[in-house]
N, C-alpha and C positions, 0 to 999 in steps of 0.2 A: 196360389205363391205368387205365380210368375210376375205379374206386373209391379206389384208391392215389392217385392223382394228385389227385382231388377233397379226399382228406384232407389232403395236402400243402399244397394252397392254401388250405384251412380251418386248419391250423395257422398258416401265414404270416400270414393275416389276423388271426387270434387273437394274435399276437404284436404285429402292429402298434396292435391296439387296447390291449394292454397299456400299449405306449410311449407311450401319450397320442393315438393316432389317433382323430377324432371317427369316422371311416368308412374303408374299405379295400375295395378288389379286388384280384384277380390274376387273371393269364390264362398259359396255358400253351399253347406250340404247338409240336409236334414234327413234322417233316417229313423224308419220305424220296422222294429223286427219282433217277430212272435214266433216261440218256438214251443213244442212239447215233444218230451221224451219218455219211453217207459223202459222197463228191464224188469223180463219175467213177470209181466203182468203187472207191475206196479210202476207207480207215477213217480220217475224220476227228475223230471224238467217240466215246468210250467212257467213259462215267464215272457214278459213283453218289456221292450224297452224302447224309448224314444228319445234322439241325440239330435242337437243341431250345433253346427260348427261355422265359424266365419274365419276367413283368411283374409290379410291382407298384405299385400308385397309392394314395396316401393323402390323406387330407383333414383339416387341421387349421383348425378355424374357415371362413374364406372361402380358406384356401390349400390349396394340393394339390401335389403332385410325384410323378414317377414315376421308377422306377428298373427297369433290367433286368439280366438275366445269362444266361449261357450254362451255367451251373454249376448244375445242380438237386441242392442238397446242402442238406438239412435245418439240418446244423450251421453252415452260413452266414448262414440267415436273420435271426438277429439282427442281424447286420452290414448284412444288406440293408435292414431296417428303420430301423436308425440311420442310415443314408445318408439314405432317402428322408424321415425326420422332419427332418434337417436340412435339406435342401434346402426343406421345405415352409415351416420357419421363415423363411427370407430371401427367400422367392420374394413377388411382389406379390398381393394378393388378387384373387380372381375370383369374384363375387358368383354367375355362372351356373352354376359347375361343382359338380358333386356326382353321386351314385350317381342311376340313375332312379327314380324313386317307386316304393317298395316295393310298394304296391298291385298295380303292374304287372307285379310279378315272380313267378317261381314256381321250380319245379324240374325241370329236363329231364336226364333221363339215358338217354332211348332216344331212337332216331333211327328214324322209320317213313318217311323221304323216300327210302331206297333211296340213300344218297348213298356207300356204301362198297362196291366190288366186291371180293370176294375174290380174283379172277384177278390175279396178280402176275407179269407176263411177265420172264423174264431178260434179260441183256444181249445173248445170242445171238439170240433171238427178235426183239428190237426192231431188233438190226444186220439180220436177214434182211428186216423191214418196210421198212426204210429202203431196201435194197437193192431189192426189189421196186419200190417208188414210183419210184426214178431210173430204173430200167431200162425201165418202162412210159412215162416220160416221155420219155427218150431214144429210143424205138422211133417216137416218132411223127415222121413226114417234115417236116423243116424244123428241128426241135430239132438244136442243133449243141453245145451244152453245156450243162454243169451247175453251178446255183449252190449245190446242196445239198440233199440228201433226210434227213429224219430222222424218229425215233420216241421218243416219251418215256412213262415212266410214273411219277405221282406219289402218295404218300400222305400226307394232314396229319391230324393229330389235334389236336383244340381243347377245351381244357378252362378254364373260366372261374367264378369264385364271389365273392361280394360279401359283407360284414359286414351286408348286410341280409337275408341268409337265402338267397339265389340259390345253387346250385349245378347246373351243366350241363356236358354235354360231347357231343362228335359227331366222327366220322370221314369223311374223303372223299377219293375217289381221281379221279384223271384219267388219261387215256390220249388220245395224239396222235400224229398223223401230219402232216408237212407236206414239200413239194416244190416247189423252184425252179428252172426252167431258162431258158436262152436260146435263141432262135431267130436265124436269119441270121447275117451275117458283119459284122466290121468295124464302122463308124459306124452301120450297119443293125441290130445286135443289137437284138433286144428281148425284156425279161423279163417273166415272169409265173409266177403260184403258185398252190397249192391248199393248204389246211389244214382239219385237221378235229379236234375235240377232243369228247370224251365223259368221263363218269363212270364207264361200264361199257364194258367191253370188247368185249361182245357187238355193243354199239351202234355201234362206230367203222368209219367207212367203209373199204371194201378198200383198201389202200395202191396195188395197182396201178390202181385208178379213179380213186383220187386223181392218181397221176402221169400219167395219160394225159389227164385234165381239165387239168393245169397246162401239160403239151405243147402240147395245142390251143389253150389261150387264149393261148400265148406267139406260136404260128404265125399266128393270127389278129390279132395286133397289127403284123405285118412291114408296111414301107413306108407308115408314117402321114404324111398331111398335117396342115397346121394348118387350123382353120376360120376361116373368115371372122371378122372383128371384128363383133360385133352382138348381138342379143338373140333368144334361142331358147328354146323349150320343151324342157326338159330330163328324161330320164328315168334315174335312178340305179339299176344293180344292187343287188341285195339286200345284198352283201357291203360296198358304200358307203354305201347310204342307212340304214344303221343309224347313221353317224357323227352323223346330224341328231338323233338321240335323245342323243348325247352332248353336243351342244350345249345341248339342251332341258335336261338335266339339270343341267349346268353352271349354267344361269340359275335353277333352283329349288332349289338346295340350301338349307338353312335359313342357312347361314353368309354365302352371298351375299346373301341377302333382309334378313339382321339388319344386314350392312354396307352396304346400299343400294347394291350395285355390279353390280345384275343390270337389264337391261333388262326384265324381267318382273315388277320387284318390286311394283308397282301394278295387276298385271293379275289377282289372284286373283277367281276368279267370272266372268271374262270369257271371252268368245270369241276366241282366239287362232289356233287352226287351223281349217281347212275345216270345216264342220258334221258331215261324215260319219267324222271321225277320232276314234278314241281311243287312249289309250295307258295300260297298266296295268305295273305292277310287282309280280312275283311270286314271293316266296322259299319259297313251298309246292310247286312244280313237283317232281313225282317225278323223280328223276335229273336235276334242272336242275343246270347248271354253276354257278349261285351260290346255289343253295339252300340254308337252313340252319335248323334249328330254333328259334333265338334268336338276335338280334341281338348287337353287341358290347357291350351293357350289360344283358344278359340278359332283353330283352325276349320275348316270344313274338311270331311272325311271321304275317303273315297277307297276302293278297293287297291291293295299294292302288291306287286308280284315281286317275291322275294326270291326265288328260284324258279327259271324256265328251262326245262329239257337238261337238267343239270347245274346249268349256271348260273352262278349269284348273280341276282341283278340290282338290289338294293341294299342299304343299310337302314336300321331302323332310327328315324332323328327325330329330335326335339329342336327348338330353335337354337338353344345352346350348343350341343354338340354339332349340329350343323354349321355354324360358324365357326367352330374351332376345328371343322374339317373342309372349310370353305366350299360348303354346299347348301342347298335349302331343304329346310325341315319337309318331312313327308308327312306330318300331321299325326305322329306318334308321340306326342306328349300325355304324359299321367299325372295326375296330382292329387294332393290333398289338400286341406287348409292349411299346415303347420310346416311344409317344406316345398321346396321348388320343385318346378315339373323335372321329369325324367322320361326319355324314351322307353316305350313299351308297346307290345304288341296287342292286338284285340281278337277279333275271331281269327284264329290262325289255324291252317289246315294243310295237310297233303292232299294232293289233287289224287284220286283213286286210280289204281292200276286196272289192268283188264282182267288178270287172273282170279278165279273164286280161291277163297283160303285152303280149300282142299287141294286144290291145283298146285296151289303154292308150296304144299309140302310133299306133294304126290312121289318127288324123285328122291326125297330123303330117306335113306335107309335107316341112318341114327342121328339124332338130333335132338334139340329142345324146344318146346313151346311154353313160353314164360307168360304167367299170368299175374305174378307179383313181383315188383323189386322193393328193395330197401336200402338204405345208406346210399351214399355217393361220395366218389372219389374221383372229382374231375379236374384236370389240371387245364386253367384256362387258357395256358401260354402254348401247350403242347398238344392238347387234344387227348391226353391220354386219359383211358375210361375204366372204371371198376366198381361194379356194385353187386351187391348181395340179391340172390334172386331165389324163385322158386317158380314150380310149374308143373310139366309132364314131360317124360321122354315121347319123341317121335320115333315109330320103328315102323320101318316099311311104309311111310307116307302116312301111318295113322296115329293119332295121339292115344297114347299107353301109358304106364303106370306115373302115378305120382311121383314127383323128386323135389328135394329141400336141401336147405343149408348148404350152397355152394356160392361161388362168386364167379361174375361173366367177366372179362377183360379185354381191352383193345386200345384202338385209336379211333376216336371220332372220323378223322379223314378216311380213314380205311372202311369204317362201318357207313359212312355217308356213299361211299363210293361202291359198295356191294349191295345195297338196299334193291328190294322188288317189293311192290306194294300190291295188295290184293284188292279187290272192287266192292269192299264190304264197309266204305266209309259212312258213319252216320255223325251228324252232328250233335253231341251228346254234352260234351265237357267244354266247350269254350277253345280248348286247344284239342284237335281232334285228328287221329290218323287211323286209316283201316289195318289190318293187318299185314305186318311187316317181317320180311324174312331178311337176315344178314347172312352172308355167306359162310363166315367163321369167325367164331370168337372162342378165346381161349377160357377153359372153364378150370375152376379149382374145386375139386370135391372130394371123391373117395381115393 
């Protein structure tokens, strides 16, 4: 793909310049996905899809426009350029739009991040993995039904070029297993799941092991009570603790800061987390789920410290939001083929703490251990926080009976400031956190 595709993008950009564009950029994305799913031993899904998309963005003065197509045909490039230029002439000015500064870009045609696995399982192999996961879950005593088990594979090829001289491409793969089952009967049924996704097949968790985990989690949730309404210390399991990183990133993207719609807009350089907490965004992790050699504007990528010792260090910036804030992009632009770039995190994680999860909750006489969250009411302007939750009571430092159907509420500034992190960080989801403790959240329960 690499050389020919980049030549096509260069040709398209050249035609845009000849048609009057001051600058132009083109992105090509080709994807192949294969998936298989079963439910109660019956095949529910067996599919393969292949897509190709090409996007062209032109700049004419302070105006810009984007057009996209699924037909990659050089014979139609002039038509595509004409459409883009016609749109650019009638759209309003955007003084902040433009290519990433040329001095920051380069040429990237190699990929040393190990993002492409040559292994490509066929549908029969995926179907067998899905069956193994479900069978292992259904074998757990107390599991009574399946909500589905699936396995998938994907390969995506990305090429990007600009009139500023950048040309780059990379390829990435994905392998995944997921299992979801129910335990109990009637109104007392409880559901739980497990999921794992990797870049390389060799790193993927065994489907049977994943199924057993899903089944055990579902059974453990049977016969839940509702906790008393009050304020409790709350410990979050890693798979839900990472949601706080999502709320944090939403508040420090350049677009939110430039619009003034973030509760953190005036907090740069200030302590917002507990002093022991650091947060990093690292797009250069080998085999990282969100690693990439360059961002959506062609800028080379590097690890970015977002919080160090509790202090906010950086916003998440693409070129446009950086110009609005009179700053420089830190190469966090993400894009598709039909829309402009926007700031986005990559491999985002809390640096682990020093305590084990058991030590983290050892002094809690009565508290909550959260394993699932649902719904979301987050006020971006104030940081007010409210989410539905389920999990287990903590009693005398030990995980006790299951609880469900309650709401946790607080303010993100207070939550961030009172966090303590355990030492059990595992890079599993792309946005990753260890077990996490918050000193006091309000609970609306029984």
